[in-house]
matplotlib code that plots the C-alpha trace (Angstrom):
import matplotlib.pyplot as plt

x = [11.0, 12.0, 14.9, 13.7, 11.3, 13.6, 16.4, 13.6, 11.9, 9.3, 8.4, 6.7, 3.5, 1.4, -2.0, -2.9, -6.1, -6.1, -8.4, -10.7, -11.9, -13.7, -13.2, -11.9, -8.6, -10.1, -8.2, -5.0, -6.5, -4.0, -2.8, -0.6, 1.4, 0.9, -0.2, 0.8, -1.7, -0.1, -1.1, -4.8, -6.6, -9.5, -9.5, -12.8, -11.1, -9.1, -12.3, -12.1, -8.2, -8.7, -11.5, -10.0, -7.3, -4.5, -1.5, -0.8, 0.8, -0.6, 2.0, 1.7, -1.8, -4.2, -4.9, -7.9, -8.1, -6.4, -3.6, -0.6, 0.5, 3.8, 3.3, 4.9, 5.1, 3.6, 2.3, 5.8, 7.1, 4.9, 5.9, 9.6, 9.2, 7.1, 9.9, 12.6, 10.4, 9.7, 13.3, 14.7, 12.4, 9.0, 5.9, 3.4, 3.7, 1.4, 0.8, -0.4, -2.5, -2.7, -5.4, -7.9, -9.4, -13.3, -13.9, -12.6, -14.4, -15.5, -13.3, -14.2, -11.1, -11.6, -11.0, -8.0, -4.5, -3.5, -0.4, -3.1, -5.6, -2.5, -0.1, -3.1, -4.1, -0.5, -0.1, -3.5, -2.3, 1.0, -0.1, -2.4, 0.3, 2.7, -0.1, 0.7, -1.7, -2.6, -3.5, -7.4, -7.2, -5.0, -7.9, -9.4, -8.2, -10.0, -7.8, -5.1, -1.6, -1.6, -4.7, -2.9, 0.4, -1.9, -3.5, -0.3, 1.1, -1.9, -1.6, 2.4, 3.5, 6.8, 7.1, 5.6, 5.4, 4.6, 2.7, 5.1, 8.1, 5.8, 3.6, 6.8, 7.8, 4.5, 4.6, 8.8, 7.1, 4.1, 6.4, 8.9, 6.0, 5.3, 8.8, 9.3, 12.8, 13.4, 15.2, 15.4, 11.6, 9.7, 11.0, 9.9, 10.1, 8.7, 7.4, 9.2, 12.7, 13.0, 16.1, 15.9, 14.9, 19.2, 18.6, 15.5, 16.0, 16.7, 17.4, 14.9, 15.0, 12.9, 11.5, 12.6, 10.1, 12.1, 10.6, 13.0, 12.7, 9.3, 9.6, 12.1, 9.9, 6.7, 8.7, 10.1, 6.5, 4.7, 7.5, 6.6, 3.1, 3.8, 6.4, 4.6, 1.3, -0.3, 2.1, 2.4, -0.4, -1.2, 0.5, 0.9, 5.1, 5.7, 8.6, 10.0, 11.8, 14.3, 15.3, 17.6, 18.1, 19.3, 18.9, 15.2, 14.4, 16.5, 16.0, 13.2, 13.5, 14.3, 16.0, 19.3, 22.4]
y = [3.5, 1.1, 3.3, 6.7, 5.9, 3.8, 6.7, 9.1, 6.5, 5.0, 1.4, -0.1, -1.3, -0.7, -1.4, -3.7, -5.7, -8.2, -7.6, -10.6, -9.1, -6.3, -4.2, -0.9, -0.5, 0.8, 2.0, 0.4, -1.4, 0.4, 4.0, 5.1, 8.4, 7.6, 5.3, 3.4, 1.6, -0.3, -0.8, 1.2, 0.9, 3.5, 6.3, 5.0, 2.2, 4.7, 6.7, 5.9, 6.7, 10.4, 10.9, 10.4, 13.1, 10.6, 11.2, 8.8, 8.2, 5.3, 3.7, 2.2, 3.2, 6.4, 8.6, 10.2, 13.7, 13.9, 12.0, 11.9, 9.1, 7.6, 6.3, 5.4, 7.2, 4.2, 6.7, 7.9, 4.4, 2.6, 5.5, 4.6, 1.1, 2.0, 4.6, 2.5, -0.4, 2.4, 3.3, -0.2, -0.1, -1.7, -0.5, -3.2, -3.5, -5.3, -4.4, -7.8, -6.6, -8.9, -11.7, -11.7, -16.0, -14.8, -17.8, -15.4, -11.9, -9.7, -6.4, -3.8, -2.5, 1.1, -1.2, -2.4, -1.2, 2.2, 1.1, -1.4, 1.9, 4.4, 1.7, 0.7, 4.7, 4.7, 2.3, 3.3, 6.8, 6.0, 4.1, 6.7, 9.1, 7.2, 6.3, 2.2, -0.5, -1.9, -5.2, -5.3, -7.5, -4.9, -2.9, -4.6, -8.2, -10.5, -11.9, -15.0, -14.2, -17.2, -15.4, -12.3, -13.4, -15.7, -12.3, -11.2, -13.3, -13.6, -10.3, -9.9, -8.1, -7.8, -6.8, -6.9, -5.6, -7.2, -5.9, -8.0, -10.1, -13.5, -12.4, -12.0, -15.7, -16.3, -14.5, -16.0, -19.8, -19.1, -17.4, -20.5, -22.7, -21.4, -21.5, -17.6, -16.8, -13.8, -11.6, -12.4, -12.4, -11.0, -8.4, -8.3, -5.7, -6.0, -4.1, -5.1, -6.0, -8.9, -10.5, -13.6, -11.5, -11.6, -15.2, -15.6, -17.0, -14.7, -12.2, -9.6, -6.2, -4.1, -1.2, -1.1, 0.4, 2.2, 0.9, 1.3, 5.0, 5.2, 3.5, 5.9, 8.7, 7.6, 7.7, 10.7, 12.7, 10.7, 12.3, 16.1, 15.1, 14.2, 17.4, 20.3, 18.7, 22.6, 23.6, 20.1, 19.3, 16.6, 15.6, 12.8, 11.7, 10.6, 8.4, 7.5, 4.2, 3.3, 1.3, -1.7, -3.4, -6.9, -9.5, -9.8, -7.1, -6.2, -4.5, -5.0, -7.6, -5.3, -2.6, -4.5, -3.7]
z = [36.3, 39.5, 40.1, 39.7, 42.2, 44.3, 44.5, 46.3, 48.2, 47.0, 46.7, 43.3, 42.2, 38.9, 38.0, 35.0, 33.8, 31.5, 28.5, 29.3, 32.5, 30.8, 33.7, 35.3, 36.6, 39.9, 43.0, 44.7, 48.0, 50.4, 50.6, 47.7, 46.9, 43.2, 40.6, 37.1, 35.1, 32.3, 28.6, 29.1, 26.1, 26.6, 28.8, 30.8, 32.2, 34.8, 35.5, 38.8, 39.3, 37.1, 39.4, 42.8, 42.9, 43.0, 41.1, 38.2, 35.3, 31.7, 30.8, 27.1, 27.1, 27.3, 30.4, 31.4, 31.4, 34.9, 34.1, 31.9, 29.7, 28.1, 24.7, 21.9, 18.4, 16.7, 13.6, 13.1, 13.8, 11.1, 8.8, 9.4, 8.7, 5.6, 4.3, 4.7, 2.7, 0.1, -0.5, -0.8, -4.0, -3.0, -4.2, -2.8, 0.9, 3.2, 7.1, 9.4, 12.1, 15.1, 15.0, 17.3, 17.9, 17.6, 20.2, 22.9, 23.9, 20.6, 20.8, 18.5, 16.4, 18.3, 21.3, 20.3, 21.8, 21.0, 18.8, 16.5, 15.6, 15.2, 13.2, 11.0, 9.7, 9.3, 7.0, 4.9, 5.2, 3.6, 1.0, 0.0, -0.1, -1.8, -4.3, -3.0, -3.4, 0.5, 1.9, 2.4, 5.2, 7.3, 8.1, 11.0, 13.1, 12.1, 9.7, 10.2, 9.4, 7.0, 4.7, 5.4, 3.7, 0.9, 0.1, -0.4, -2.2, -4.6, -5.3, -5.7, -2.4, -2.4, 1.6, 4.7, 8.2, 11.0, 14.5, 16.2, 16.5, 16.9, 14.3, 12.1, 12.6, 11.3, 8.1, 7.5, 8.3, 5.4, 3.0, 3.1, 2.6, -0.6, -1.4, -1.0, 0.1, 2.6, 1.6, -2.1, -2.7, -0.1, 2.8, 5.8, 8.5, 12.6, 15.1, 18.5, 18.5, 21.5, 22.2, 20.2, 17.1, 16.2, 15.6, 13.9, 10.1, 8.9, 11.6, 11.7, 10.7, 13.6, 15.1, 17.7, 21.0, 23.1, 26.6, 28.5, 27.7, 28.2, 31.9, 32.4, 31.4, 33.2, 36.4, 36.0, 35.6, 37.9, 40.2, 38.8, 39.5, 43.7, 43.7, 42.2, 41.9, 41.6, 38.9, 36.4, 34.0, 32.5, 29.6, 27.0, 25.6, 22.9, 22.2, 18.9, 18.4, 16.3, 13.4, 13.9, 10.1, 10.1, 7.1, 6.6, 4.0, 1.1, -2.2, -4.5, -7.8, -10.2, -7.6, -7.1, -8.2]

ax = plt.figure().add_subplot(projection="3d")
ax.plot(x, y, z, "-o")
ax.set_aspect("equal")
plt.show()
């Protein structure tokens, strides 16, 4: 995103608000041509931007009616992970949602980032469509990774999808603590593909979110609004991820050659 803006002579600033602030993003305190707001969870959090007439794009979040947004296709990305495990023969696949410590400011499920909401919905839709049992703890963000793994082990789940790479590491830890081998006994696929994913034990199969491409697209949309404000309508662009296959997922027991 920076390069496309720099090439047009713009300097670059972005707007972000920590979740705990429970505040709107507000307007920049300096004169700007446009704005990029990051990780907006609800459209009302950018109400000042939306009402100001300033051209803006939300990166990895949701915009108001006057702004554009660039998002990951998280429903499609979850379906990609689930189909991969299903094709490996897994019929009891759990999804582990991010846990939020109750000591922090309470956040309702509808207030979660769109990735949490859409991945969860896609998981349950896939299980319903294919007649698969669901991991009940995937319904909200009040269950620890340890407890989610314990539920899956007790119910004989043979695969998990993790919301993030950090959670992948936790899942692997709790499976190893139960003397379960990955992927011989249990397979694990995770969202996100950080550099350390290929050095994990085992190297992680990941659904890579197209972060760079999303940034480039956000810059392109903002420039369009700045250069042709009357001709360019607000839009939402969703970019698909890609499956990076490594060693953490394999055929389910009974499906091996």
